[in-house]
Each structure stands twice: as structure tokens, then as C-alpha cells.
LUMLUMDREN-2810 file (N, C-alpha, C; in Angstrom, 1 decimal):
<atoms>
<atom><aa>X</aa><ch>A</ch><at>N</at><xx>-0.7</xx><yy>12.1</yy><zz>-6.1</zz></atom>
<atom><aa>X</aa><ch>A</ch><at>CA</at><xx>-0.5</xx><yy>12.4</yy><zz>-4.6</zz></atom>
<atom><aa>X</aa><ch>A</ch><at>C</at><xx>0.1</xx><yy>11.2</yy><zz>-4.0</zz></atom>
<atom><aa>X</aa><ch>A</ch><at>N</at><xx>1.1</xx><yy>11.4</yy><zz>-3.2</zz></atom>
<atom><aa>X</aa><ch>A</ch><at>CA</at><xx>1.7</xx><yy>10.4</yy><zz>-2.4</zz></atom>
<atom><aa>X</aa><ch>A</ch><at>C</at><xx>1.5</xx><yy>10.7</yy><zz>-0.9</zz></atom>
<atom><aa>X</aa><ch>A</ch><at>N</at><xx>0.9</xx><yy>9.7</yy><zz>-0.2</zz></atom>
<atom><aa>X</aa><ch>A</ch><at>CA</at><xx>0.6</xx><yy>10.0</yy><zz>1.2</zz></atom>
<atom><aa>X</aa><ch>A</ch><at>C</at><xx>1.4</xx><yy>8.9</yy><zz>2.0</zz></atom>
<atom><aa>X</aa><ch>A</ch><at>N</at><xx>1.6</xx><yy>9.3</yy><zz>3.2</zz></atom>
<atom><aa>X</aa><ch>A</ch><at>CA</at><xx>2.3</xx><yy>8.5</yy><zz>4.2</zz></atom>
<atom><aa>X</aa><ch>A</ch><at>C</at><xx>2.7</xx><yy>9.5</yy><zz>5.3</zz></atom>
<atom><aa>X</aa><ch>A</ch><at>N</at><xx>4.0</xx><yy>9.4</yy><zz>5.7</zz></atom>
<atom><aa>X</aa><ch>A</ch><at>CA</at><xx>4.5</xx><yy>10.4</yy><zz>6.7</zz></atom>
<atom><aa>X</aa><ch>A</ch><at>C</at><xx>4.6</xx><yy>11.7</yy><zz>6.0</zz></atom>
<atom><aa>X</aa><ch>A</ch><at>N</at><xx>4.8</xx><yy>11.7</yy><zz>4.6</zz></atom>
<atom><aa>X</aa><ch>A</ch><at>CA</at><xx>5.0</xx><yy>12.9</yy><zz>3.8</zz></atom>
<atom><aa>X</aa><ch>A</ch><at>C</at><xx>3.8</xx><yy>12.9</yy><zz>2.8</zz></atom>
<atom><aa>X</aa><ch>A</ch><at>N</at><xx>3.4</xx><yy>14.1</yy><zz>2.6</zz></atom>
<atom><aa>X</aa><ch>A</ch><at>CA</at><xx>2.3</xx><yy>14.3</yy><zz>1.6</zz></atom>
<atom><aa>X</aa><ch>A</ch><at>C</at><xx>2.8</xx><yy>15.2</yy><zz>0.5</zz></atom>
<atom><aa>X</aa><ch>A</ch><at>N</at><xx>2.7</xx><yy>14.7</yy><zz>-0.7</zz></atom>
<atom><aa>X</aa><ch>A</ch><at>CA</at><xx>3.1</xx><yy>15.5</yy><zz>-1.9</zz></atom>
<atom><aa>X</aa><ch>A</ch><at>C</at><xx>1.9</xx><yy>15.6</yy><zz>-2.8</zz></atom>
<atom><aa>X</aa><ch>A</ch><at>N</at><xx>1.6</xx><yy>16.8</yy><zz>-3.1</zz></atom>
<atom><aa>X</aa><ch>A</ch><at>CA</at><xx>0.4</xx><yy>17.1</yy><zz>-3.9</zz></atom>
<atom><aa>X</aa><ch>A</ch><at>C</at><xx>0.8</xx><yy>18.1</yy><zz>-4.9</zz></atom>
<atom><aa>X</aa><ch>A</ch><at>N</at><xx>0.7</xx><yy>17.8</yy><zz>-6.2</zz></atom>
<atom><aa>X</aa><ch>A</ch><at>CA</at><xx>1.1</xx><yy>18.8</yy><zz>-7.2</zz></atom>
<atom><aa>X</aa><ch>A</ch><at>C</at><xx>-0.2</xx><yy>19.1</yy><zz>-8.1</zz></atom>
<atom><aa>X</aa><ch>A</ch><at>N</at><xx>-0.4</xx><yy>20.3</yy><zz>-8.4</zz></atom>
<atom><aa>X</aa><ch>A</ch><at>CA</at><xx>-1.4</xx><yy>20.7</yy><zz>-9.3</zz></atom>
<atom><aa>X</aa><ch>A</ch><at>C</at><xx>-2.8</xx><yy>20.3</yy><zz>-8.7</zz></atom>
<atom><aa>X</aa><ch>A</ch><at>N</at><xx>-3.0</xx><yy>20.4</yy><zz>-7.4</zz></atom>
<atom><aa>X</aa><ch>A</ch><at>CA</at><xx>-4.2</xx><yy>20.1</yy><zz>-6.7</zz></atom>
<atom><aa>X</aa><ch>A</ch><at>C</at><xx>-4.7</xx><yy>18.7</yy><zz>-7.0</zz></atom>
<atom><aa>X</aa><ch>A</ch><at>N</at><xx>-3.8</xx><yy>17.8</yy><zz>-7.3</zz></atom>
<atom><aa>X</aa><ch>A</ch><at>CA</at><xx>-4.1</xx><yy>16.4</yy><zz>-7.5</zz></atom>
<atom><aa>X</aa><ch>A</ch><at>C</at><xx>-4.5</xx><yy>16.0</yy><zz>-8.9</zz></atom>
<atom><aa>X</aa><ch>A</ch><at>N</at><xx>-4.5</xx><yy>17.0</yy><zz>-9.8</zz></atom>
<atom><aa>X</aa><ch>A</ch><at>CA</at><xx>-4.8</xx><yy>16.8</yy><zz>-11.2</zz></atom>
<atom><aa>X</aa><ch>A</ch><at>C</at><xx>-3.5</xx><yy>16.6</yy><zz>-12.0</zz></atom>
<atom><aa>X</aa><ch>A</ch><at>N</at><xx>-3.5</xx><yy>15.4</yy><zz>-12.7</zz></atom>
<atom><aa>X</aa><ch>A</ch><at>CA</at><xx>-2.3</xx><yy>15.1</yy><zz>-13.6</zz></atom>
<atom><aa>X</aa><ch>A</ch><at>C</at><xx>-2.4</xx><yy>15.9</yy><zz>-14.9</zz></atom>
<atom><aa>X</aa><ch>A</ch><at>N</at><xx>-1.3</xx><yy>16.5</yy><zz>-15.3</zz></atom>
<atom><aa>X</aa><ch>A</ch><at>CA</at><xx>-1.3</xx><yy>17.2</yy><zz>-16.6</zz></atom>
<atom><aa>X</aa><ch>A</ch><at>C</at><xx>-1.3</xx><yy>16.2</yy><zz>-17.7</zz></atom>
<atom><aa>X</aa><ch>A</ch><at>N</at><xx>-2.4</xx><yy>15.9</yy><zz>-18.3</zz></atom>
<atom><aa>X</aa><ch>A</ch><at>CA</at><xx>-2.5</xx><yy>14.8</yy><zz>-19.3</zz></atom>
<atom><aa>X</aa><ch>A</ch><at>C</at><xx>-2.0</xx><yy>15.3</yy><zz>-20.6</zz></atom>
<atom><aa>X</aa><ch>A</ch><at>N</at><xx>-1.9</xx><yy>16.6</yy><zz>-20.9</zz></atom>
<atom><aa>X</aa><ch>A</ch><at>CA</at><xx>-1.4</xx><yy>17.0</yy><zz>-22.1</zz></atom>
<atom><aa>X</aa><ch>A</ch><at>C</at><xx>0.1</xx><yy>16.7</yy><zz>-22.3</zz></atom>
<atom><aa>X</aa><ch>A</ch><at>N</at><xx>0.8</xx><yy>16.6</yy><zz>-21.2</zz></atom>
<atom><aa>X</aa><ch>A</ch><at>CA</at><xx>2.2</xx><yy>16.2</yy><zz>-21.3</zz></atom>
<atom><aa>X</aa><ch>A</ch><at>C</at><xx>2.5</xx><yy>15.1</yy><zz>-20.3</zz></atom>
<atom><aa>X</aa><ch>A</ch><at>N</at><xx>2.3</xx><yy>13.9</yy><zz>-20.8</zz></atom>
<atom><aa>X</aa><ch>A</ch><at>CA</at><xx>2.4</xx><yy>12.8</yy><zz>-19.9</zz></atom>
<atom><aa>X</aa><ch>A</ch><at>C</at><xx>3.8</xx><yy>12.6</yy><zz>-19.3</zz></atom>
<atom><aa>X</aa><ch>A</ch><at>N</at><xx>4.8</xx><yy>12.9</yy><zz>-20.1</zz></atom>
<atom><aa>X</aa><ch>A</ch><at>CA</at><xx>6.2</xx><yy>12.8</yy><zz>-19.6</zz></atom>
<atom><aa>X</aa><ch>A</ch><at>C</at><xx>6.4</xx><yy>13.7</yy><zz>-18.4</zz></atom>
<atom><aa>X</aa><ch>A</ch><at>N</at><xx>5.9</xx><yy>15.0</yy><zz>-18.5</zz></atom>
<atom><aa>X</aa><ch>A</ch><at>CA</at><xx>6.1</xx><yy>15.9</yy><zz>-17.4</zz></atom>
<atom><aa>X</aa><ch>A</ch><at>C</at><xx>5.3</xx><yy>15.5</yy><zz>-16.2</zz></atom>
<atom><aa>X</aa><ch>A</ch><at>N</at><xx>4.1</xx><yy>14.9</yy><zz>-16.4</zz></atom>
<atom><aa>X</aa><ch>A</ch><at>CA</at><xx>3.3</xx><yy>14.4</yy><zz>-15.3</zz></atom>
<atom><aa>X</aa><ch>A</ch><at>C</at><xx>4.0</xx><yy>13.3</yy><zz>-14.6</zz></atom>
<atom><aa>X</aa><ch>A</ch><at>N</at><xx>4.7</xx><yy>12.4</yy><zz>-15.3</zz></atom>
<atom><aa>X</aa><ch>A</ch><at>CA</at><xx>5.4</xx><yy>11.3</yy><zz>-14.7</zz></atom>
<atom><aa>X</aa><ch>A</ch><at>C</at><xx>6.7</xx><yy>11.9</yy><zz>-14.0</zz></atom>
<atom><aa>X</aa><ch>A</ch><at>N</at><xx>7.3</xx><yy>12.8</yy><zz>-14.6</zz></atom>
<atom><aa>X</aa><ch>A</ch><at>CA</at><xx>8.5</xx><yy>13.4</yy><zz>-13.9</zz></atom>
<atom><aa>X</aa><ch>A</ch><at>C</at><xx>8.2</xx><yy>14.1</yy><zz>-12.7</zz></atom>
<atom><aa>X</aa><ch>A</ch><at>N</at><xx>7.1</xx><yy>14.7</yy><zz>-12.6</zz></atom>
<atom><aa>X</aa><ch>A</ch><at>CA</at><xx>6.7</xx><yy>15.4</yy><zz>-11.3</zz></atom>
<atom><aa>X</aa><ch>A</ch><at>C</at><xx>6.7</xx><yy>14.4</yy><zz>-10.2</zz></atom>
<atom><aa>X</aa><ch>A</ch><at>N</at><xx>6.1</xx><yy>13.3</yy><zz>-10.4</zz></atom>
<atom><aa>X</aa><ch>A</ch><at>CA</at><xx>6.0</xx><yy>12.2</yy><zz>-9.4</zz></atom>
<atom><aa>X</aa><ch>A</ch><at>C</at><xx>7.4</xx><yy>11.7</yy><zz>-9.1</zz></atom>
<atom><aa>X</aa><ch>A</ch><at>N</at><xx>8.3</xx><yy>11.5</yy><zz>-10.1</zz></atom>
<atom><aa>X</aa><ch>A</ch><at>CA</at><xx>9.6</xx><yy>11.0</yy><zz>-9.8</zz></atom>
<atom><aa>X</aa><ch>A</ch><at>C</at><xx>10.4</xx><yy>12.0</yy><zz>-9.1</zz></atom>
<atom><aa>X</aa><ch>A</ch><at>N</at><xx>10.3</xx><yy>13.3</yy><zz>-9.4</zz></atom>
<atom><aa>X</aa><ch>A</ch><at>CA</at><xx>11.0</xx><yy>14.3</yy><zz>-8.8</zz></atom>
<atom><aa>X</aa><ch>A</ch><at>C</at><xx>10.6</xx><yy>14.4</yy><zz>-7.3</zz></atom>
<atom><aa>X</aa><ch>A</ch><at>N</at><xx>9.3</xx><yy>14.3</yy><zz>-7.0</zz></atom>
<atom><aa>X</aa><ch>A</ch><at>CA</at><xx>8.9</xx><yy>14.3</yy><zz>-5.7</zz></atom>
<atom><aa>X</aa><ch>A</ch><at>C</at><xx>9.4</xx><yy>13.2</yy><zz>-4.8</zz></atom>
<atom><aa>X</aa><ch>A</ch><at>N</at><xx>9.5</xx><yy>12.0</yy><zz>-5.4</zz></atom>
<atom><aa>X</aa><ch>A</ch><at>CA</at><xx>10.1</xx><yy>10.8</yy><zz>-4.7</zz></atom>
<atom><aa>X</aa><ch>A</ch><at>C</at><xx>11.6</xx><yy>11.1</yy><zz>-4.5</zz></atom>
<atom><aa>X</aa><ch>A</ch><at>N</at><xx>12.3</xx><yy>11.7</yy><zz>-5.4</zz></atom>
<atom><aa>X</aa><ch>A</ch><at>CA</at><xx>13.7</xx><yy>11.9</yy><zz>-5.2</zz></atom>
<atom><aa>X</aa><ch>A</ch><at>C</at><xx>14.0</xx><yy>13.0</yy><zz>-4.1</zz></atom>
<atom><aa>X</aa><ch>A</ch><at>N</at><xx>13.1</xx><yy>13.8</yy><zz>-3.8</zz></atom>
<atom><aa>X</aa><ch>A</ch><at>CA</at><xx>13.3</xx><yy>14.8</yy><zz>-2.8</zz></atom>
<atom><aa>X</aa><ch>A</ch><at>C</at><xx>13.1</xx><yy>14.3</yy><zz>-1.4</zz></atom>
<atom><aa>X</aa><ch>A</ch><at>N</at><xx>12.5</xx><yy>13.2</yy><zz>-1.2</zz></atom>
<atom><aa>X</aa><ch>A</ch><at>CA</at><xx>12.1</xx><yy>12.7</yy><zz>0.1</zz></atom>
<atom><aa>X</aa><ch>A</ch><at>C</at><xx>13.4</xx><yy>12.4</yy><zz>0.9</zz></atom>
<atom><aa>X</aa><ch>A</ch><at>N</at><xx>14.4</xx><yy>11.7</yy><zz>0.4</zz></atom>
<atom><aa>X</aa><ch>A</ch><at>CA</at><xx>15.6</xx><yy>11.5</yy><zz>1.2</zz></atom>
<atom><aa>X</aa><ch>A</ch><at>C</at><xx>16.3</xx><yy>12.7</yy><zz>1.7</zz></atom>
<atom><aa>X</aa><ch>A</ch><at>N</at><xx>16.3</xx><yy>13.8</yy><zz>0.9</zz></atom>
<atom><aa>X</aa><ch>A</ch><at>CA</at><xx>16.9</xx><yy>15.1</yy><zz>1.3</zz></atom>
<atom><aa>X</aa><ch>A</ch><at>C</at><xx>16.1</xx><yy>15.7</yy><zz>2.4</zz></atom>
<atom><aa>X</aa><ch>A</ch><at>N</at><xx>14.8</xx><yy>15.6</yy><zz>2.4</zz></atom>
<atom><aa>X</aa><ch>A</ch><at>CA</at><xx>13.9</xx><yy>16.1</yy><zz>3.5</zz></atom>
<atom><aa>X</aa><ch>A</ch><at>C</at><xx>14.2</xx><yy>15.3</yy><zz>4.8</zz></atom>
<atom><aa>X</aa><ch>A</ch><at>N</at><xx>14.2</xx><yy>14.0</yy><zz>4.7</zz></atom>
<atom><aa>X</aa><ch>A</ch><at>CA</at><xx>14.5</xx><yy>13.2</yy><zz>5.8</zz></atom>
<atom><aa>X</aa><ch>A</ch><at>C</at><xx>15.8</xx><yy>13.5</yy><zz>6.4</zz></atom>
<atom><aa>X</aa><ch>A</ch><at>N</at><xx>16.9</xx><yy>13.7</yy><zz>5.6</zz></atom>
<atom><aa>X</aa><ch>A</ch><at>CA</at><xx>18.2</xx><yy>14.0</yy><zz>6.1</zz></atom>
<atom><aa>X</aa><ch>A</ch><at>C</at><xx>18.2</xx><yy>15.3</yy><zz>6.8</zz></atom>
<atom><aa>X</aa><ch>A</ch><at>N</at><xx>17.5</xx><yy>16.3</yy><zz>6.3</zz></atom>
<atom><aa>X</aa><ch>A</ch><at>CA</at><xx>17.4</xx><yy>17.6</yy><zz>6.9</zz></atom>
<atom><aa>X</aa><ch>A</ch><at>C</at><xx>16.7</xx><yy>17.6</yy><zz>8.3</zz></atom>
<atom><aa>X</aa><ch>A</ch><at>N</at><xx>15.6</xx><yy>16.8</yy><zz>8.3</zz></atom>
<atom><aa>X</aa><ch>A</ch><at>CA</at><xx>15.0</xx><yy>16.7</yy><zz>9.6</zz></atom>
<atom><aa>X</aa><ch>A</ch><at>C</at><xx>15.8</xx><yy>15.9</yy><zz>10.6</zz></atom>
<atom><aa>X</aa><ch>A</ch><at>N</at><xx>16.6</xx><yy>14.9</yy><zz>10.2</zz></atom>
<atom><aa>X</aa><ch>A</ch><at>CA</at><xx>17.5</xx><yy>14.2</yy><zz>11.1</zz></atom>
<atom><aa>X</aa><ch>A</ch><at>C</at><xx>18.6</xx><yy>15.1</yy><zz>11.6</zz></atom>
<atom><aa>X</aa><ch>A</ch><at>N</at><xx>19.1</xx><yy>16.0</yy><zz>10.7</zz></atom>
<atom><aa>X</aa><ch>A</ch><at>CA</at><xx>20.2</xx><yy>16.9</yy><zz>11.2</zz></atom>
<atom><aa>X</aa><ch>A</ch><at>C</at><xx>19.6</xx><yy>17.9</yy><zz>12.2</zz></atom>
<atom><aa>X</aa><ch>A</ch><at>N</at><xx>18.4</xx><yy>18.4</yy><zz>12.0</zz></atom>
<atom><aa>X</aa><ch>A</ch><at>CA</at><xx>17.8</xx><yy>19.3</yy><zz>13.0</zz></atom>
<atom><aa>X</aa><ch>A</ch><at>C</at><xx>17.6</xx><yy>18.7</yy><zz>14.3</zz></atom>
<atom><aa>X</aa><ch>A</ch><at>N</at><xx>17.1</xx><yy>17.5</yy><zz>14.3</zz></atom>
<atom><aa>X</aa><ch>A</ch><at>CA</at><xx>16.9</xx><yy>16.8</yy><zz>15.6</zz></atom>
<atom><aa>X</aa><ch>A</ch><at>C</at><xx>18.2</xx><yy>16.5</yy><zz>16.3</zz></atom>
<atom><aa>X</aa><ch>A</ch><at>N</at><xx>19.2</xx><yy>16.0</yy><zz>15.5</zz></atom>
<atom><aa>X</aa><ch>A</ch><at>CA</at><xx>20.5</xx><yy>15.7</yy><zz>16.1</zz></atom>
<atom><aa>X</aa><ch>A</ch><at>C</at><xx>21.1</xx><yy>16.9</yy><zz>16.7</zz></atom>
<atom><aa>X</aa><ch>A</ch><at>N</at><xx>21.1</xx><yy>18.1</yy><zz>16.0</zz></atom>
<atom><aa>X</aa><ch>A</ch><at>CA</at><xx>21.7</xx><yy>19.3</yy><zz>16.5</zz></atom>
<atom><aa>X</aa><ch>A</ch><at>C</at><xx>21.0</xx><yy>19.7</yy><zz>17.8</zz></atom>
<atom><aa>X</aa><ch>A</ch><at>N</at><xx>19.7</xx><yy>19.6</yy><zz>17.9</zz></atom>
<atom><aa>X</aa><ch>A</ch><at>CA</at><xx>18.9</xx><yy>19.9</yy><zz>19.1</zz></atom>
<atom><aa>X</aa><ch>A</ch><at>C</at><xx>19.3</xx><yy>19.0</yy><zz>20.3</zz></atom>
<atom><aa>X</aa><ch>A</ch><at>N</at><xx>19.4</xx><yy>17.7</yy><zz>20.0</zz></atom>
<atom><aa>X</aa><ch>A</ch><at>CA</at><xx>19.8</xx><yy>16.8</yy><zz>21.1</zz></atom>
<atom><aa>X</aa><ch>A</ch><at>C</at><xx>21.2</xx><yy>17.0</yy><zz>21.5</zz></atom>
<atom><aa>X</aa><ch>A</ch><at>N</at><xx>22.1</xx><yy>17.3</yy><zz>20.6</zz></atom>
<atom><aa>X</aa><ch>A</ch><at>CA</at><xx>23.5</xx><yy>17.5</yy><zz>21.0</zz></atom>
<atom><aa>X</aa><ch>A</ch><at>C</at><xx>23.7</xx><yy>18.8</yy><zz>21.8</zz></atom>
<atom><aa>X</aa><ch>A</ch><at>N</at><xx>22.8</xx><yy>19.7</yy><zz>21.6</zz></atom>
<atom><aa>X</aa><ch>A</ch><at>CA</at><xx>22.9</xx><yy>20.9</yy><zz>22.5</zz></atom>
<atom><aa>X</aa><ch>A</ch><at>C</at><xx>22.4</xx><yy>20.6</yy><zz>23.9</zz></atom>
<atom><aa>X</aa><ch>A</ch><at>N</at><xx>21.6</xx><yy>19.6</yy><zz>24.1</zz></atom>
<atom><aa>X</aa><ch>A</ch><at>CA</at><xx>21.1</xx><yy>19.3</yy><zz>25.4</zz></atom>
<atom><aa>X</aa><ch>A</ch><at>C</at><xx>22.0</xx><yy>18.4</yy><zz>26.2</zz></atom>
<atom><aa>X</aa><ch>A</ch><at>N</at><xx>23.0</xx><yy>17.7</yy><zz>25.5</zz></atom>
<atom><aa>X</aa><ch>A</ch><at>CA</at><xx>23.8</xx><yy>16.7</yy><zz>26.2</zz></atom>
<atom><aa>X</aa><ch>A</ch><at>C</at><xx>24.6</xx><yy>17.3</yy><zz>27.4</zz></atom>
<atom><aa>X</aa><ch>A</ch><at>N</at><xx>25.3</xx><yy>18.5</yy><zz>27.2</zz></atom>
<atom><aa>X</aa><ch>A</ch><at>CA</at><xx>26.0</xx><yy>19.0</yy><zz>28.4</zz></atom>
<atom><aa>X</aa><ch>A</ch><at>C</at><xx>25.1</xx><yy>19.3</yy><zz>29.6</zz></atom>
<atom><aa>X</aa><ch>A</ch><at>N</at><xx>23.9</xx><yy>19.8</yy><zz>29.4</zz></atom>
<atom><aa>X</aa><ch>A</ch><at>CA</at><xx>23.0</xx><yy>20.1</yy><zz>30.5</zz></atom>
<atom><aa>X</aa><ch>A</ch><at>C</at><xx>22.6</xx><yy>18.8</yy><zz>31.2</zz></atom>
<atom><aa>X</aa><ch>A</ch><at>N</at><xx>22.3</xx><yy>17.8</yy><zz>30.4</zz></atom>
<atom><aa>X</aa><ch>A</ch><at>CA</at><xx>21.8</xx><yy>16.5</yy><zz>31.0</zz></atom>
<atom><aa>X</aa><ch>A</ch><at>C</at><xx>23.0</xx><yy>15.8</yy><zz>31.7</zz></atom>
<atom><aa>X</aa><ch>A</ch><at>N</at><xx>24.2</xx><yy>15.9</yy><zz>31.1</zz></atom>
<atom><aa>X</aa><ch>A</ch><at>CA</at><xx>25.3</xx><yy>15.2</yy><zz>31.8</zz></atom>
<atom><aa>X</aa><ch>A</ch><at>C</at><xx>25.7</xx><yy>15.8</yy><zz>33.1</zz></atom>
<atom><aa>X</aa><ch>A</ch><at>N</at><xx>25.6</xx><yy>17.2</yy><zz>33.2</zz></atom>
<atom><aa>X</aa><ch>A</ch><at>CA</at><xx>25.9</xx><yy>17.9</yy><zz>34.4</zz></atom>
<atom><aa>X</aa><ch>A</ch><at>C</at><xx>24.9</xx><yy>17.5</yy><zz>35.5</zz></atom>
<atom><aa>X</aa><ch>A</ch><at>N</at><xx>23.6</xx><yy>17.4</yy><zz>35.1</zz></atom>
<atom><aa>X</aa><ch>A</ch><at>CA</at><xx>22.6</xx><yy>17.1</yy><zz>36.1</zz></atom>
<atom><aa>X</aa><ch>A</ch><at>C</at><xx>22.7</xx><yy>15.6</yy><zz>36.6</zz></atom>
<atom><aa>X</aa><ch>A</ch><at>N</at><xx>23.1</xx><yy>14.8</yy><zz>35.7</zz></atom>
<atom><aa>X</aa><ch>A</ch><at>CA</at><xx>23.3</xx><yy>13.3</yy><zz>36.1</zz></atom>
<atom><aa>X</aa><ch>A</ch><at>C</at><xx>24.5</xx><yy>13.2</yy><zz>37.0</zz></atom>
<atom><aa>X</aa><ch>A</ch><at>N</at><xx>25.6</xx><yy>13.8</yy><zz>36.7</zz></atom>
<atom><aa>X</aa><ch>A</ch><at>CA</at><xx>26.8</xx><yy>13.7</yy><zz>37.5</zz></atom>
<atom><aa>X</aa><ch>A</ch><at>C</at><xx>26.6</xx><yy>14.3</yy><zz>38.9</zz></atom>
<atom><aa>X</aa><ch>A</ch><at>N</at><xx>25.8</xx><yy>15.4</yy><zz>39.0</zz></atom>
<atom><aa>X</aa><ch>A</ch><at>CA</at><xx>25.5</xx><yy>16.1</yy><zz>40.3</zz></atom>
<atom><aa>X</aa><ch>A</ch><at>C</at><xx>24.6</xx><yy>15.3</yy><zz>41.2</zz></atom>
<atom><aa>X</aa><ch>A</ch><at>N</at><xx>23.9</xx><yy>14.3</yy><zz>40.6</zz></atom>
<atom><aa>X</aa><ch>A</ch><at>CA</at><xx>22.9</xx><yy>13.6</yy><zz>41.4</zz></atom>
<atom><aa>X</aa><ch>A</ch><at>C</at><xx>23.6</xx><yy>12.7</yy><zz>42.5</zz></atom>
<atom><aa>X</aa><ch>A</ch><at>N</at><xx>22.9</xx><yy>12.6</yy><zz>43.6</zz></atom>
<atom><aa>X</aa><ch>A</ch><at>CA</at><xx>23.4</xx><yy>11.7</yy><zz>44.6</zz></atom>
<atom><aa>X</aa><ch>A</ch><at>C</at><xx>22.5</xx><yy>10.4</yy><zz>44.5</zz></atom>
<atom><aa>X</aa><ch>A</ch><at>N</at><xx>23.2</xx><yy>9.3</yy><zz>44.8</zz></atom>
<atom><aa>X</aa><ch>A</ch><at>CA</at><xx>22.6</xx><yy>8.0</yy><zz>44.7</zz></atom>
<atom><aa>X</aa><ch>A</ch><at>C</at><xx>22.0</xx><yy>7.6</yy><zz>46.0</zz></atom>
<atom><aa>X</aa><ch>A</ch><at>N</at><xx>20.8</xx><yy>7.3</yy><zz>46.1</zz></atom>
<atom><aa>X</aa><ch>A</ch><at>CA</at><xx>20.1</xx><yy>7.0</yy><zz>47.4</zz></atom>
<atom><aa>X</aa><ch>A</ch><at>C</at><xx>20.5</xx><yy>5.7</yy><zz>48.0</zz></atom>
<atom><aa>X</aa><ch>A</ch><at>N</at><xx>21.0</xx><yy>4.8</yy><zz>47.2</zz></atom>
<atom><aa>X</aa><ch>A</ch><at>CA</at><xx>21.3</xx><yy>3.4</yy><zz>47.7</zz></atom>
<atom><aa>X</aa><ch>A</ch><at>C</at><xx>22.8</xx><yy>3.3</yy><zz>48.1</zz></atom>
<atom><aa>X</aa><ch>A</ch><at>N</at><xx>23.5</xx><yy>4.4</yy><zz>48.2</zz></atom>
<atom><aa>X</aa><ch>A</ch><at>CA</at><xx>24.9</xx><yy>4.3</yy><zz>48.6</zz></atom>
<atom><aa>X</aa><ch>A</ch><at>C</at><xx>25.1</xx><yy>3.7</yy><zz>50.0</zz></atom>
<atom><aa>X</aa><ch>A</ch><at>N</at><xx>24.4</xx><yy>4.2</yy><zz>50.9</zz></atom>
<atom><aa>X</aa><ch>A</ch><at>CA</at><xx>24.5</xx><yy>3.7</yy><zz>52.3</zz></atom>
<atom><aa>X</aa><ch>A</ch><at>C</at><xx>24.1</xx><yy>2.2</yy><zz>52.4</zz></atom>
<atom><aa>X</aa><ch>A</ch><at>N</at><xx>23.1</xx><yy>1.9</yy><zz>51.7</zz></atom>
<atom><aa>X</aa><ch>A</ch><at>CA</at><xx>22.6</xx><yy>0.5</yy><zz>51.7</zz></atom>
<atom><aa>X</aa><ch>A</ch><at>C</at><xx>23.6</xx><yy>-0.5</yy><zz>51.1</zz></atom>
<atom><aa>X</aa><ch>A</ch><at>N</at><xx>24.3</xx><yy>0.0</yy><zz>50.1</zz></atom>
<atom><aa>X</aa><ch>A</ch><at>CA</at><xx>25.3</xx><yy>-0.8</yy><zz>49.4</zz></atom>
<atom><aa>X</aa><ch>A</ch><at>C</at><xx>26.6</xx><yy>-1.0</yy><zz>50.3</zz></atom>
<atom><aa>X</aa><ch>A</ch><at>N</at><xx>26.9</xx><yy>0.0</yy><zz>51.1</zz></atom>
<atom><aa>X</aa><ch>A</ch><at>CA</at><xx>28.1</xx><yy>-0.1</yy><zz>52.0</zz></atom>
<atom><aa>X</aa><ch>A</ch><at>C</at><xx>27.8</xx><yy>-1.2</yy><zz>53.1</zz></atom>
</atoms>
């Protein structure tokens, strides 16, 4: 089991001792999938934020600045 921000648990935490190579490869395969998972989550977050940019930019441009008269 590998814990941190991601949790990987195979075979309910029991290592298959009959085939030690397979048990080792399960762990290695789990480690190899982590970058793909992180990239997928990054892409989802980026797409969501990019969708919000036009809405935020319109609201910021439409705002009036309260210090305009004081600056004059």
C-alpha cells in the first residue's frame, strides 16, 4: 500500500507471496500510473479555469474604480 495524496491498495493489502515477481510488478505498475493520474487532474482543473476566464475578465473590465476622482 502506498499512501500520501494518492492511495493505492491491491489485493486488500496482502502481497501475493507465491509469485514475488508479480507482487513487485504490482507496486511498480501503481507507481507508473501516478504521473498519468496527476496529468489528468491537471487537465481537468485547467479546462475548468479556462472556461471561467471570459466571465471574470468581463466583470473586471466592467468594474468602476472608486479612487478615480481622488487620483484626478
